[in-house]
C-alpha positions in Angstrom: 0.0 0.0 0.0 1.1 2.2 -1.3 0.9 10.2 -2.9 0.0 15.3 -2.9 -1.2 18.7 -3.9 -2.2 20.7 -0.9 -4.6 23.6 -0.5 -2.9 25.8 1.9 -0.7 25.6 5.0 -3.7 26.8 7.1 -5.8 23.9 6.0 -3.0 21.5 7.0 -2.5 23.3 10.2 -6.0 22.3 11.2 -5.4 18.6 10.3 -4.7 17.6 13.9 -8.3 18.6 14.8 -9.5 16.0 12.2 -7.4 13.0 13.2 -8.2 10.8 16.1 -5.6 8.5 17.4 -5.9 6.1 20.5 -2.5 4.4 20.6 -2.3 1.1 22.5 1.1 1.2 24.1 1.3 -2.5 24.5 0.9 -3.1 20.8 3.3 -0.4 19.7 5.9 -2.2 21.8 6.1 -4.9 19.1 9.4 -5.9 17.6 11.1 -3.2 15.6 13.6 -3.5 12.8 17.2 -3.1 13.7 19.5 -1.0 11.5 23.2 -0.4 10.9 24.4 2.7 12.7 26.2 5.2 10.5 27.4 8.8 10.7 24.8 11.5 10.3 24.8 15.3 10.1 24.5 17.1 13.5 20.8 17.2 14.5 19.8 14.4 12.3 18.4 11.1 13.9 16.8 7.8 13.1 13.2 7.2 14.2 11.1 4.1 14.1 8.0 4.0 12.0 5.1 1.6 11.9 5.1 1.1 8.2 8.6 2.0 6.8 10.9 0.7 9.5 13.6 3.0 10.7 13.9 6.3 8.8 16.1 9.3 8.8 14.7 12.4 10.4 15.6 16.0 11.0 16.1 17.6 14.4 12.3 17.9 14.8 11.8 14.2 14.1 10.3 14.9 10.7 10.8 12.0 8.3 13.2 12.6 5.3 12.2 11.7 1.7 13.8 11.5 -1.6 12.2 12.0 -5.1 13.6 9.2 -7.3 14.1 10.1 -11.0 11.6 8.2 -13.0 10.6 7.8 -16.6 6.9 8.4 -17.3 4.9 7.7 -20.5 6.2 10.8 -22.1 9.4 12.3 -20.6 10.7 12.0 -17.1 10.5 13.6 -13.7 12.1 13.5 -10.3 15.5 14.4 -9.0 18.7 13.4 -10.9 21.8 12.9 -8.7 23.2 15.9 -7.0 20.3 18.2 -8.0 16.8 19.2 -7.0 13.9 19.6 -9.4 11.5 20.7 -6.6 11.0 24.4 -7.4 9.7 27.3 -5.2 7.4 28.5 -7.9 4.0 26.8 -8.2 3.3 25.0 -11.5 0.2 26.1 -13.4 -0.1 23.7 -16.4 0.1 20.0 -17.1 3.4 18.6 -18.3 2.1 16.1 -20.8 4.1 13.2 -19.3 1.0 11.0 -19.0 -0.4 10.5 -22.5 -3.1 10.9 -23.9 -3.2 14.2 -22.1 -1.2 17.0 -23.8 0.9 19.6 -22.0 -0.4 23.1 -21.3 -3.7 22.3 -19.7 -4.5 24.6 -16.7 -4.3 22.8 -13.4 -7.2 23.2 -10.9 -7.4 25.6 -8.0 -4.4 27.7 -9.1 -5.3 30.4 -6.5 -4.6 27.9 -3.7 -1.9 25.9 -5.4 1.3 25.5 -3.4 4.7 25.1 -4.9 6.7 21.8 -4.8 9.0 23.2 -2.2 6.1 24.3 0.0 4.5 20.8 -0.1 8.0 19.2 0.2 10.2 21.5 2.2 13.9 21.1 1.2 16.2 20.1 4.1 18.5 23.0 4.0 22.1 22.8 5.1 24.0 25.5 6.9 26.6 27.4 5.1 29.4 25.8 7.2 27.8 22.2 7.0 30.2 19.4 6.1 29.4 16.1 4.3 29.3 13.1 6.5 29.0 9.5 5.6 26.3 9.0 2.9 25.1 12.6 3.5 26.3 15.2 1.0 25.4 18.8 0.2 24.1 20.0 -3.1 23.4 23.5 -4.4 19.9 24.3 -5.5 19.1 26.5 -8.5 18.4 29.4 -6.2 21.9 29.0 -4.7 20.8 27.6 -1.3 22.5 24.5 0.1 20.5 21.3 0.5 21.2 18.1 2.2 21.3 14.9 0.1 21.7 11.2 0.9 23.4 8.9 -1.6 23.3 11.9 -3.9 19.5 12.4 -3.8 18.2 15.7 -2.4 16.3 15.4 0.9 12.9 16.8 1.8 10.3 16.7 4.5 6.5 16.4 4.1 4.0 18.9 5.4 1.6 16.0 6.0 3.9 14.6 8.8 2.8 15.9 12.2 4.9 14.0 14.7 8.1 11.9 14.8 7.4 8.5 13.1 4.9 9.8 10.7 5.3 8.7 7.0 2.1 10.3 5.7 4.0 11.9 2.8 4.3 8.4 1.2 1.4 6.3 0.1 3.3 3.0 0.5 2.3 1.8 -2.9 5.5 1.8 -4.8 4.1 1.0 -8.2 5.7 1.8 -11.4 4.2 2.2 -14.9 1.1 4.3 -14.7 1.3 5.4 -11.1 2.4 8.9 -10.1 6.2 9.6 -9.4 6.0 9.4 -5.6 8.4 10.5 -3.0 9.9 7.8 -0.8 11.1 7.8 2.8 14.8 7.2 3.2 16.5 5.4 6.1 19.5 3.5 7.3 20.5 0.1 5.9 18.7 -2.7 7.7 21.0 -4.8 10.1 20.9 -8.0 8.1 23.9 -10.2 7.1 25.3 -10.1 3.6 22.9 -12.0 1.2 19.7 -10.6 2.7 17.6 -7.5 2.0 14.4 -5.9 3.4 11.6 -4.1 1.5 8.3 -2.5 2.6 5.1 -4.3 1.8 1.5 -3.8 3.0 2.0 -6.6 5.6 5.3 -5.2 6.9 9.0 -5.1 6.3 9.6 -8.2 4.4 12.8 -10.2 4.7 14.4 -11.3 1.4 17.4 -12.8 -0.1 19.7 -10.3 -1.9 18.1 -11.8 -5.1 14.8 -10.4 -3.8 13.3 -13.8 -3.2 11.2 -14.4 0.0 12.5 -16.4 2.9 10.2 -18.4 5.1 10.0 -20.0 8.6 8.5 -23.3 9.6 6.1 -24.0 12.5 7.6 -27.4 13.1 11.1 -26.0 13.8 12.4 -25.4 17.2 14.5 -22.4 18.4 17.7 -22.6 16.4 16.9 -26.1 15.3 15.5 -27.2 11.9 13.1 -30.1 11.6 12.8 -29.7 7.8 14.8 -32.6 6.4 14.7 -35.1 3.5 11.8 -34.3 1.1 11.0 -31.2 3.1 14.4 -29.8 2.6 14.3 -30.5 -1.2 11.2 -28.3 -1.6 12.1 -25.8 1.1 15.8 -25.0 0.6 17.7 -23.9 3.8 19.3 -20.6 3.5 22.9 -21.5 3.9 25.2 -19.5 6.1 28.9 -19.2 5.0 31.6 -20.8 7.0 32.7 -17.5 8.4 29.2 -16.5 9.5 28.8 -15.6 13.2 25.7 -15.2 15.4 25.0 -11.5 16.1 22.0 -9.7 17.6 18.9 -11.2 16.2 20.8 -13.6 13.8 22.1 -17.0 14.7 23.5 -20.0 12.9 22.0 -23.5 12.9 24.3 -26.6 12.4 22.2 -28.8 10.1 25.0 -31.3 9.5 28.8 -31.4 9.7 29.9 -28.4 7.5 26.3 -27.3 6.6 25.1 -24.2 8.4 21.8 -22.4 8.1 20.8 -18.8 8.9 18.2 -18.3 11.6 16.5 -14.9 12.4 15.0 -14.5 15.9 15.9 -18.1 16.4 13.7 -19.2 13.4 15.7 -21.2 10.7 15.2 -19.6 7.3 14.3 -21.2 4.0 13.4 -20.3 0.4 10.8 -22.1 -1.6 11.5 -23.9 -4.8 7.9 -23.1 -5.8 8.4 -19.3 -5.9 8.4 -18.1 -9.5 8.5 -14.4 -8.7 10.4 -12.1 -6.4 9.1 -11.1 -2.9 6.3 -13.6 -3.2 3.8 -14.5 -0.4 2.8 -17.8 -2.1 4.9 -19.9 0.2 2.8 -18.7 3.2 -0.2 -20.4 1.6 1.3 -23.7 2.6 0.1 -24.7 6.1 2.9 -24.2 8.6 5.0 -21.9 6.6 5.2 -18.2 6.9 7.0 -15.2 5.3 9.4 -13.5 7.6 9.3 -9.9 8.6 11.8 -7.7 10.4 8.7 -5.8 11.5 5.0 -6.3 10.8 2.5 -3.6 10.0 0.0 -2.7 12.7 -3.1 -4.8 13.0 -6.3 -3.7 11.4 -8.7 -1.7 13.6 -11.4 -3.6 15.5 -14.2 -4.6 13.2 -12.0 -4.8 10.1 -11.1 -8.2 8.6 -9.4 -9.8 5.5 -11.1 -12.1 3.0 -9.7 -14.1 0.1 -11.1 -13.7 -3.3 -10.0 -14.0 -6.9 -8.0 -10.7 -6.6 -6.1 -11.6 -3.4 -6.5 -10.8 0.3 -8.9 -7.9 0.6 -9.5 -5.7 3.5 -13.2 -5.6 4.7 -14.6 -2.8 6.7 -16.9 -3.1 9.8 -19.9 -2.8 7.4 -19.0 -6.1 5.7 -17.9 -4.5 2.4 -14.5 -4.1 0.7 -12.4 -1.1 1.5 -11.0 1.1 -1.3 -8.3 3.7 -1.3 -8.0 6.6 -3.8 -4.9 7.3 -5.9 -4.3 10.6 -7.6 -1.3 12.6 -9.0 -1.7 15.5 -11.3 0.2 15.6 -14.5 2.5 18.4 -13.6 6.3 18.4 -13.6 6.4 18.4 -9.8 4.0 15.4 -9.7 2.1 16.7 -6.6 -0.5 14.2 -5.4 -4.2 14.8 -5.1 -5.3 11.9 -2.9 -5.5 13.9 0.4 -8.3 16.0 1.9 -6.0 19.0 1.7 -5.6 18.7 -2.1 -8.0 19.7 -4.9 -10.9 17.4 -5.1 -11.7 18.1 -8.8 -9.8 14.9 -9.9 -11.7 12.6 -7.6 -15.1 14.1 -8.4 -14.5 13.8 -12.1 -13.4 10.2 -12.0 -16.1 8.9 -9.8 -19.0 11.3 -10.4 -18.3 12.9 -13.9 -18.1 16.2 -12.1 -21.1 15.6 -9.8 -20.3 15.6 -6.1 -23.6 13.8 -5.5 -22.8 10.9 -7.9 -19.4 10.6 -6.6 -20.5 10.3 -3.0 -23.1 7.7 -4.1 -20.7 5.6 -6.1 -17.8 5.7 -3.7 -19.2 6.7 -0.3 -16.7 7.4 2.5 -16.2 4.6 5.0 -18.0 6.1 8.0 -16.6 5.2 11.5 -18.9 4.2 14.3 -19.4 6.7 17.1 -17.2 4.6 19.5 -14.6 3.5 16.8 -11.0 4.3 17.6 -7.6 3.5 16.1 -4.8 1.6 17.9 -2.1 2.8 15.6 -0.7 5.9 14.0 -1.2 4.4 10.5 -5.0 4.1 10.9 -7.0 7.2 12.0 -10.4 8.7 12.0 -11.0 12.2 10.5 -13.8 14.6 9.9 -14.7 15.2 6.3 -17.2 17.6 4.6 -18.7 15.3 1.9 -19.8 18.4 -0.1 -16.2 19.5 -0.6 -14.1 16.4 0.2 -11.9 18.6 2.5 -11.4 18.5 6.2 -14.3 19.5 8.5 -14.4 20.5 12.1 -15.5 17.8 14.6 -19.2 17.8 14.8 -19.6 20.3 12.0 -23.1 20.2 10.4 -23.2 17.6 7.6 -19.7 16.4 8.3 -18.8 12.7 8.3 -16.5 11.0 10.8 -14.6 8.5 8.4 -11.8 6.0 8.5 -8.4 6.9 7.0 -5.2 5.1 6.3 -2.0 7.1 6.1 -4.1 10.2 6.6 -6.1 9.5 3.5 -9.9 8.7 3.6 -11.1 5.2 2.8 -14.2 4.3 0.8 -16.7 1.7 -0.2 -18.3 1.0 -3.6 -22.0 1.2 -4.1 -22.1 -1.9 -6.3 -20.6 -4.2 -3.7 -23.2 -6.2 -1.7 -21.1 -8.8 0.0 -17.5 -9.1 1.4 -16.1 -10.9 -1.7 -17.4 -8.2 -4.2 -14.9 -6.0 -5.8 -16.9 -4.3 -8.5 -15.2 -0.9 -7.9 -11.6 -2.2 -8.2 -9.4 -0.4 -10.7 -12.1 2.2 -11.3 -10.5 5.2 -13.0 -7.6 6.2 -15.3 -5.0 3.6 -16.1 -6.8 1.0 -13.9 -7.0 3.4 -11.1 -3.3 3.8 -10.7 -3.2 7.4 -11.9 -6.5 8.8 -10.8 -9.0 6.3 -9.4 -10.0 3.7 -6.8 -8.5 0.4 -5.9 -9.3 -2.2 -3.4 -7.2 -2.3 -0.3 -5.1 -5.4 -0.6 -2.7 -6.9 1.9 -0.9 -9.2 -0.6 1.4 -7.2 -2.7 2.2 -10.0 -5.0 -1.4 -10.2 -6.1 -1.5 -6.4 -6.2 0.8 -6.4 -9.2 3.7 -4.8 -7.5 6.1 -7.8 -7.6 7.8 -9.2 -10.6 
């Protein structure tokens, strides 16, 4: 799971009034991903997040992001190495990077449109700042100095309100027809050579360095493998080299003389011979076998559930109907997203209502939260929305709705769905809903089309 044009700083300043969090301290104490310590500029820090693992943050705890350079349908956008394409002047016209739309079309709500640098404040460096570790300093087109990491300019997001927030990202790192999103950046995960970690809807997934999933087995014991003979021919042990040493959460299992196997948190690790694609979840369909996570995503709020259907594992709301998220990015050179209540709603109203607010709200109604509903995580929240405008509302405002949100973005149902397995609104919109439209909230990224 996996965007942001904003109306005005004043609107976003009122956002804390719309978000309701009730954090369960016991649940937030779950296992967190470890990371490799490395030098950072003075004032920088690493903070844990629920969805993206450890991330770099500035002195105020605001998550740092990069804007990866990306080829679109027509042209490219994002930051090249050692430069920033995020300007201080608001864009006013489409860039024509998403055919069939031509360049030069006027963008909506120009009187309220902010610049890229207002939505994504650059992380400026002091005049006497010095590069350290992977952090360097670039010179912007206006002559100001800006911090970069691995040669990519660094920014914060005005959507992040507190340390650990990663609301500036959608979490849906799709390519192809999706917007050119910003991504949180953080330290390297503390894993041995031969392993990697990526963000998925279910959590921070442990992989081999070839991007194949690793699995654990229920019948194993702590630091002891019981997968032998035919089992070990289908589930190949992840072999540890002769020089491998136990460290932190990692240990080594002696399977046989001279044969050593990696274990994570005392669980021996395997790869599946049945996996045909990278970062697959298919091995976890086998009873007793599980994907391994360095950190799992927060549980769904009370009343939510997951059902299997032909599209994958779909999140179902308390009303028994599939949950949808909205994706939107305008076709401007700065690729600001429009999926947030602080952004222009013209795109959403056009794609779900043909310009009619009433039709839009009928087809994709907001997922209303019960009066006693509350969130137990930062990722899930409840906000007040004015359905006539799609923007934030004051709590209790006449006609306003109290609705569920994920990553500070409202969630929806579809009027054509009648039972939990229905997904008649899935991929509604432009380019199968990836550019401007609605998609069902899936928790299996391999079915969601994000894996190879």
